[in-house]
Phi, psi and omega in degrees: 000144179263184176293154178300141182230189178226147171226122186235151175246105175244232175285341171225178169277139179233125176249117183052041176084354181251138180296145179219133172269124180275119174240103193239159176221140182276128171224122177269110183306328183280356177254009182225136176295140185303330179298342181252003179303313182301315181301313183293321180289322176299319180290329174296312179298321183290339176282348178112003180282146176251000186215147171244142178243141173213147167283165166246121181268107183305318184290345172282326187265337175226066185298326173238147187303127177081000179251107188256140183226128178222045182234166177059231180291351179260006185280075183297328178301312181295321179299314181293316180297320179296318176302315179298320179299330182268008177084019179256143169270172188225135169250127181250133175241092200266045176071193002289338181243135182235346188062257169060018183053032182250147183315120176059025180060025180094347179291141171288143186302329188291347173302329182290349179271355186275119179293132177083004183283143169229120184287147174057039176219171177281064185252128187301314182298314180296312185292330175297321177293317179298315183301316180297319178292316182298325177302317178289313185297312185283344168298330177277317190273327186304317179292350182263006178287153180301330179290351177242010180094009179259187184264356184284122183267318183201165183223152180268146179277306178215176188239115178049044183294331180297345176264007180233314184203185180219035182274094182290333175297324177296312179299321178296322180296317178296317178301316180296320178298316182298317178293321181300323183262024166095011178276113183240002173283164178300149177250157179215165170240160180222124184216166173299156188272045173245152186302315183293326179292315178295320182294315181294322192261002187247165174234150186300330185251020181233136184293121172279137171235170186233151178243128178192170183230004181201170178049056188300317182297318179296316182290321176294329176296319177297316180297317180298315179298320179296315180300319181290316182294327183269005174079023178286341187079192181281118181231157178293144175269134177220130168271104184284337172224100172269104185281087178266028179184191179201169183260169181243146173244152177301130179085009183282353175108301181206162179297129181287134172229155183260171176276103186298320180296320175295319176302316183296317178297316181296319180297316179298320178296317180299317182286332175289327188259337186185230190230159187215147167233121179287124173242103000254155165281317178216115186281318180079212189224137174271079184298157175068220181259027192262003172286141183267197179216162170239156181217117170240266174281335182204169183282132176234091180288142182276150179288172181289321179290137171242042180306317172065010188052041183280164178304325174252124187290176182306324182265009176088013179280143176284132185249174174300323179296319177303310184296322179293317179294320179300319180296318180292317180299325181296342176286343186246341182202160176289132180257122185286153169273126184240139171267125180275114193267351181266122178280119181234124177249158174242134186231136171256100185280351175084209187266137178236132185269151179298135177264308187211159176209151180205143180285147176305317183300332182284335184243007186305313183290339179281327187256355179209140177262120185290149171246127182259130176217160175295315182247151175300147177245153175289164174307313186297322178297333180267006179074027181248133182266318194218166174098231188230162172214135181251127177255130183229137175215166178250126179263139176290159181303143179215130179277352182242155171294138182245129175285141182227139175223140174271132182253122178055069182234150179213144000247331185214135185236135167245123188247129185234140172243114185049048175071005175259126183289130179246346180194149168232126182228136182229126172057251186293343177283337181298133185100345174290153183283135168234168189245127173270125184294156175298148182209138187281331178239194176299147178235138176271122178253121177244137174232111179265113181258138179244131169276112183272004182114120181292148181302137183250002183204145169101202193279350191252021182302324185273002182247046191244022173291141187247163184088207179260111184266336181259281180179186179242113184268109186240115175055043176072026169208160176281124174287127182250160177088087186234139165259129184242126182249108176287134183229068175288347177055052176279178185299324179297318179295318180299321182297331184271001179289124179259104185282001176274354181284180189287151176236133178237125180304143172081006181246161174303136188205165175253139181233130186245133179231159174234122177258121176267125184232110175282324178233138184270139176201160173298141180213166180235128182262134175245130178243046178303131184104343172269165185258296184202142178163212181216162188235137179241133180242112182051040177087353180263131179286110181286320180146182182274151167232158178202129186298342181287348177069191012282342181287126182246340179230142178256136183281129174243106176292145184306323180298347175278348181260169175222153178295136183100224186271129176242132181268125176246120176242130177249127171259113185248124185265339190269355182078016176255139182202154174238163181273004182206157173231167188226145180239127185242167179258017178207160183288339177201166178272186184299334180271001179085012182266000000 
């Protein structure tokens, strides 16, 4: 820690009494393995940035109510301290809502279990949860402020609130909590560059900033006019999110890339007129089940990669965009020469053959304890945040085909009658009628529901309970009597999978591979021939895959591997499988596949 300092917002930003132009880049610590934090921060500094920006993902730090975690990939203290050691300042955007194409916009799933809660409002139930988290969070962050000798310069109150609501009492409540728990650096808000967005999301004594990705001079003009009209006086202009890239959703067609020439023009304009934060400088990876979704006319779940076409790629490689931005930044400030101290190799481990396979139905009782209820319950009601849930019931004999409909269900259903698939329904298809075949004796009905990622933006944040929330309407009545198997597929469940049990073609199943690694390196796994599911590497959930793309290979950073034998388990829901998987040294081949 250094000596205590000051950071002030006057007509410009002032650090210890001297004007400073903030050139910042976004890196989400929770999307990068900690072993690579130093590498990514060194490369940020080497591009010419003097500041790193990060969100705080509430659901990473309080995954279950009252259980707080600040270790490993959640060690925000170490991330901030490391940035300071490398000569970087820090901007913190500390929840409660972050969007970020992250599961539920950073909210922990258990908020949905609270009776009477209303998210992002001056709601007592909600604010009590925020307050408890902030007490823990700011106990970690407050000592790292520049006013205490740390690198944190300023913090955000809420995120793009002007695009959600206009409850100023709520914003004041968050501001009050931050001050109560020792945050004394300047605060800011960040909103879209439209008058109503700025008006809804700002407070009179807090600096408004703007988020946009093009027409920088025009957008800064709107921000300047707003500041003048609302009586803020002359304040520094800052683009808190310069979108020099974009994210991908499953089925979107191809990886999104930006217009580099347009990016370059906008960056030069931003630096001439004010201050900038690249969103993203380095996107990283939404490991596990933590990629979010968007919802307008229909659900669009995000892919596992958060490459974002950022200056630094998903695996930390320097891109053409990085080099172009570095050249422009050098016109405005001295760009340091940095030695990159982390040795990173890329490895193509080749083809690995299937070792073992077993159907989900064969190991279901081993990896999940059923809960019996008359009516189906949502994931949240069963205390489950992520993954899958299987609903099972026994149908009485019927000589006729029976129509079946799911009532109030999310997000994707695979429906089986005696282990034969009779329907697959996703999003808007849910609730459509499917037919249960006639059967002479009892029939086992299974419904495997998948949580594809809670919505992270827009009007449907409060409508994110997963699984079957209503019921199963069968032949004009509700079918009662259900066994529910929660399948978050954590490391403990994987350990209990017995691969000597039976395997049935065409059903959800687990597939086990062993990768032998003499030397460790970053690699990309391809599961071509599989349909949809998720991949586990040595017990760690790497993320989702889906044959519809655009993402075809999943990134495995070397620290997730170990020398010798590595266990790869694939959970495949569609009944599609291949006898081999492949490991490459790049995210795609020359043709982009």
